[in-house]
C-alpha positions, 0 to 999 in steps of 0.5 A, a space after each residue: 535058831 531061825 524060830 528064836 530069831 523069827 520070835 525075836 524079830 516078831 516081838 521087836 516089831 510088835 512092841 515098836 509098832 504099839 510104842 509108837 505115838 503120833 503128834 498132830 496140831 489141835 485145830 479148834 475151828 474143826 470141832 465147830 459144828 454150828 453149821 450143821 443143819 438141824 434136819 440133817 442130825 440122824 438119831 445116833 445111838 450114842 447121842 446128837 453130839 456124836 450125830 453131829 460129829 459124823 455130819 462134820 466127818 462126812 462133810 470134811 472127808 468125803 466130797 463129789 466130783 462135778 459132773 462132766 461130759 466124760 462123767 454123767 454122774 457125779 463121783 463120791 471121793 474119800 480123802 485120807 480113806 485110812 482114817 475115814 474108814 477107820 473112824 467108820 469101823 470104830 462106829 459099830 465097834 462101840 455099839 457091840 462093845 456097849 452090848 457085850 459090857 466091854 465098855 458102859 455107854 459112857 465110857 464108849 461115848 468118850 472114846 468115840 467122841 475122842 475118836 472123832 475129834 482126833 479125826 477132825 482136827 487132823 483132816 488138814 495135816 500131814 498124816 501119811 505116816 499115820 495112815 500107813 500105820 492105820 493100814 497095817 492095823 485094820 482091826 476094830 479093837 486095835 483101832 480103839 487103842 491107836 486112836 484113844 492112846 497113840 495120838 497126842 494133840 499139840 493146842 490150847 485144850 489138848 489135855 481134853 482131847 487126848 486123855 485116855 480114861 
């Protein structure tokens, strides 16, 4: 009887967790990469566009506390660590997925571009519930499914950013 109840509760938890979607507002200005310095763009295995978005991601989520007498070295601070670390975890995931033929290069590029777009668009929004959800799902495959199927961006061009291939 206990095993039946345990298995039923596990099934209910899993289906409710995976059925959950998150809706955020689409902020087009977050995707503007015109300020990125060309010399800072490194070669990324998925191309220059992804390299530019990775720089935008770092500029949006990472900052350094100023040097003071108490702290002689600048301290690196990551805001919304769950989102930032999830995106960073997906970077090598897509590279391995292409090598293992899980995704074609184009599919991986589309999926990772969507992940980066989502992370950039939701940077200044209330994401506490989403961050908690990400902390519960740390596997890269799960993170891929979350970013590419469980997020809806409301805005002018949301069909492009929320399309799941």
